[in-house]
TORLUM-419224 format. One line per 8 residues: number of its first residue (from 1); for each residue x, y, z of N, C-alpha, C. Coordinates in Angstrom, 1 decimal, decimal comma. Atoms other than C-alpha are relative to their C-alpha. Layout:
BEGIN
NUM> X:Y:Z:X:Y:Z:X:Y:Z; ...
//
This chain:
BEGIN
1> 1,8:-0,5:0,1:12,3:5,1:3,3:0,2:-1,0:0,2; 0,8:0,9:-1,4:10,2:2,8:5,2:-0,8:-0,5:-0,9; 1,6:0,7:0,9:8,0:-0,3:3,3:-2,1:-0,2:1,0; 1,4:-0,2:-0,9:4,2:0,2:4,9:-0,8:-0,9:-0,5; 2,1:0,3:0,9:1,0:-1,4:4,0:-0,6:-0,1:0,1; 1,3:-1,2:-0,3:-2,2:0,1:4,1:-1,0:-1,0:-0,6; 0,7:1,4:0,7:-5,0:-1,9:4,1:-0,9:1,0:-0,1; 0,7:-0,5:1,2:-8,0:0,2:1,8:-1,1:-0,9:0,4
9> 1,7:0,5:-0,6:-11,9:-0,8:2,7:-0,8:1,1:-1,4; 1,1:-0,8:1,2:-14,0:-0,4:-0,5:-1,4:-0,6:0,1; 1,7:0,7:0,0:-17,5:-1,5:-0,1:-0,6:0,2:-1,5; 0,7:0,0:1,7:-19,1:-2,2:-3,8:0,7:0,1:-0,3; -0,8:-0,1:1,4:-16,0:-1,8:-5,6:-0,7:-0,8:-1,1; -0,2:0,8:1,9:-16,1:-2,4:-9,1:1,4:0,0:-0,7; -0,7:-0,4:1,0:-13,4:-2,6:-11,3:-0,3:0,5:-1,0; -0,5:-1,6:0,7:-13,8:0,3:-12,9:0,3:1,1:0,8
17> 0,3:-0,7:-1,7:-14,4:1,7:-8,7:2,4:0,0:-0,3; -1,4:0,3:-0,4:-10,4:-0,1:-8,3:0,6:1,1:-1,3; -1,5:-0,6:0,8:-9,1:1,3:-11,2:0,4:1,1:-0,3; 0,1:-1,6:0,3:-10,0:4,5:-11,5:0,8:0,9:1,1; -1,2:-1,3:-0,7:-8,4:5,0:-8,0:1,0:-0,4:-0,1; -1,2:-0,3:0,8:-5,5:3,5:-9,2:0,6:0,7:-0,6; -0,5:-0,7:1,0:-5,0:5,7:-11,9:-0,3:1,2:0,7; 0,1:-1,9:-1,4:-6,2:8,7:-9,1:1,7:-0,1:0,5
25> -1,3:0,9:-0,7:-3,0:6,8:-6,9:1,2:0,3:-0,9; -0,8:-0,2:-0,2:-0,7:7,1:-9,7:0,5:1,9:-0,2; -0,5:-2,6:0,1:-1,0:11,2:-10,7:-0,2:0,2:1,2; -1,2:-0,6:-0,5:-0,5:11,9:-7,2:1,1:-0,4:0,4; -1,0:0,2:-0,7:2,3:10,2:-6,5:1,1:1,4:-1,1; -1,2:-0,7:0,4:4,3:13,0:-8,7:-0,1:1,5:1,5; -0,5:-1,3:-2,2:3,8:15,3:-4,9:0,8:-1,0:0,4; -1,0:1,6:-0,7:5,8:12,3:-3,6:0,9:-0,8:-0,3
33> -1,4:1,0:-0,1:8,8:12,1:-5,1:1,1:-1,5:0,8; -0,6:1,4:-0,4:9,9:9,7:-2,4:-1,0:-0,9:0,6; 1,2:1,6:-0,6:6,8:7,1:-2,0:0,4:-0,8:-1,3; -0,2:1,1:1,0:7,0:4,0:-4,3:-1,7:0,0:-0,3; 1,0:1,2:0,0:3,7:2,2:-5,5:0,7:-1,5:-0,2; -1,3:1,2:0,6:5,0:-1,7:-5,3:-1,1:-1,2:-0,6; 0,9:0,6:1,4:2,0:-3,4:-5,6:-0,8:-0,6:1,0; 1,7:0,5:-0,9:-1,9:-4,6:-4,3:-0,5:-1,4:-0,3
41> 0,7:0,9:-0,1:-4,0:-6,8:-3,3:-1,2:-0,2:0,2; 1,6:0,0:0,1:-7,5:-7,3:-3,7:-0,7:-0,7:0,5; 1,0:0,8:-0,5:-9,5:-9,4:-1,2:-1,7:0,7:-0,1; 1,7:-1,2:-0,4:-13,4:-8,8:-2,6:-0,6:-1,1:0,8; 1,1:-0,1:-1,1:-14,7:-10,9:0,4:0,2:1,4:0,9; 0,3:-0,9:-1,5:-13,8:-8,5:3,1:-0,5:1,5:-0,9; 0,5:-1,2:0,6:-14,1:-5,7:-0,1:1,3:1,2:0,4; -0,7:-1,4:-0,4:-10,3:-3,9:1,4:0,9:-1,0:-1,0
49> -0,8:-0,3:0,3:-7,1:-3,4:-0,6:0,9:-0,1:0,3; -1,4:-0,1:-1,0:-3,9:-4,3:1,0:1,1:0,5:-1,2; -1,2:-0,9:0,6:-1,1:-2,1:-0,3:0,8:0,0:0,2; -1,1:0,2:-0,3:2,7:-2,4:-0,2:0,7:1,5:-1,1; -0,3:-0,7:1,4:4,3:1,0:-1,1:1,5:0,5:1,5; -0,7:-0,3:-0,8:7,6:2,6:-0,2:-0,4:1,4:0,5; -0,1:-1,1:-0,1:8,0:6,2:1,6:0,3:0,7:1,3; -1,7:-0,8:-0,3:9,6:8,5:3,5:-1,1:0,3:1,7
57> 1,1:0,3:-1,0:6,5:8,4:6,4:-1,2:-1,1:0,0; 1,6:0,9:-0,6:3,3:7,1:8,0:-1,5:1,6:-1,3; 1,0:-2,0:0,4:1,4:11,2:7,1:0,7:-0,2:-1,6; -1,2:-0,3:1,7:3,2:11,5:3,0:-1,3:-1,4:-0,3; 1,5:0,7:0,5:0,5:8,4:3,0:-1,5:0,9:0,2; 1,3:-0,3:-0,8:-2,3:9,8:4,5:0,0:0,9:-0,9; 0,7:-0,9:1,4:-2,4:12,8:2,1:0,2:-0,4:-0,9; 0,0:0,0:1,8:-1,5:11,6:-0,8:-0,7:-1,2:-0,4
65> 1,8:1,5:0,1:-4,9:8,5:0,1:-1,2:1,4:-0,3; 0,4:-1,3:1,0:-6,3:12,4:0,1:-0,4:0,5:-1,7; 0,0:-0,7:1,1:-5,6:13,6:-2,1:-0,9:-1,2:-1,4; 0,5:0,6:0,3:-6,7:11,0:-4,2:-0,2:-0,9:0,2; 1,1:0,2:-0,3:-9,5:10,6:-2,9:-0,2:-2,0:0,3; 0,6:1,2:0,2:-8,9:6,5:-2,1:-0,5:0,2:2,4; -0,5:0,1:-1,2:-9,1:5,3:1,0:0,7:0,0:0,8; -1,6:0,8:-0,8:-6,5:5,1:3,7:-0,4:-0,7:1,6
73> 0,4:0,3:-0,6:-8,0:3,2:6,4:1,5:-0,5:1,3; -1,2:-0,5:-0,3:-4,8:2,1:7,7:1,2:-0,5:-0,2; -2,0:0,5:0,8:-0,8:2,0:7,5:0,6:-0,5:1,6; -0,9:0,9:-1,9:1,8:-0,4:9,7:1,2:-0,1:-1,3; -1,4:0,2:0,5:5,5:0,3:8,9:0,2:-1,3:0,1; -0,7:0,9:-0,1:6,9:-3,4:8,1:1,7:-0,4:-1,1; -1,6:0,0:0,9:9,8:-5,1:6,6:-0,2:-1,3:-0,4; -0,2:0,9:0,4:10,3:-7,5:4,4:0,7:-1,2:-0,2
81> -0,3:1,7:0,2:10,9:-11,3:4,3:-0,2:-1,3:-1,1; 0,9:0,7:1,1:11,4:-13,1:0,9:0,8:-1,4:0,7; -0,3:1,2:0,1:11,6:-16,5:0,8:2,0:-0,1:-0,9; -0,5:0,2:1,4:14,2:-16,1:-2,0:1,7:0,2:1,4; -1,4:-0,8:-1,0:16,5:-14,5:1,0:0,2:-1,0:1,4; 0,1:1,2:-1,7:16,4:-17,7:4,2:0,4:-0,8:-0,5; -1,5:1,8:0,5:19,5:-20,5:3,7:-0,2:-1,0:1,5; 0,4:1,3:-0,3:17,4:-22,6:5,9:0,6:0,3:2,1
89> -0,1:0,6:-0,8:19,5:-21,5:9,3:-0,3:0,2:0,9; 0,4:-0,3:-0,5:18,3:-20,9:12,7:1,3:1,2:1,1; -1,1:-0,8:-1,3:19,5:-17,9:15,1:-0,4:0,5:1,5; 0,3:0,0:-1,4:19,3:-18,3:18,9:1,0:1,3:0,4; 0,6:-0,8:-1,0:18,9:-15,8:21,5:-0,7:1,0:-0,4
//
């Protein structure tokens, strides 16, 4: 499975709205056995969530969002870089 970053714009969302969206997202995951919601971050200033999912492809993520009635403004495949995996060496070339 690939790793994806999803930006969702939630203008005017309350904590209750975000909780309801999360519940709908979780309930719709059953339709997508190869999809996992890993984490999300709320940016209150921009009124956006940034969500990290594993999935087979971006189209499945868009379909999942539509089924869950949650925004799906941008979907980008990303690679994970973790500090505990960095050994301090630099690769030239």
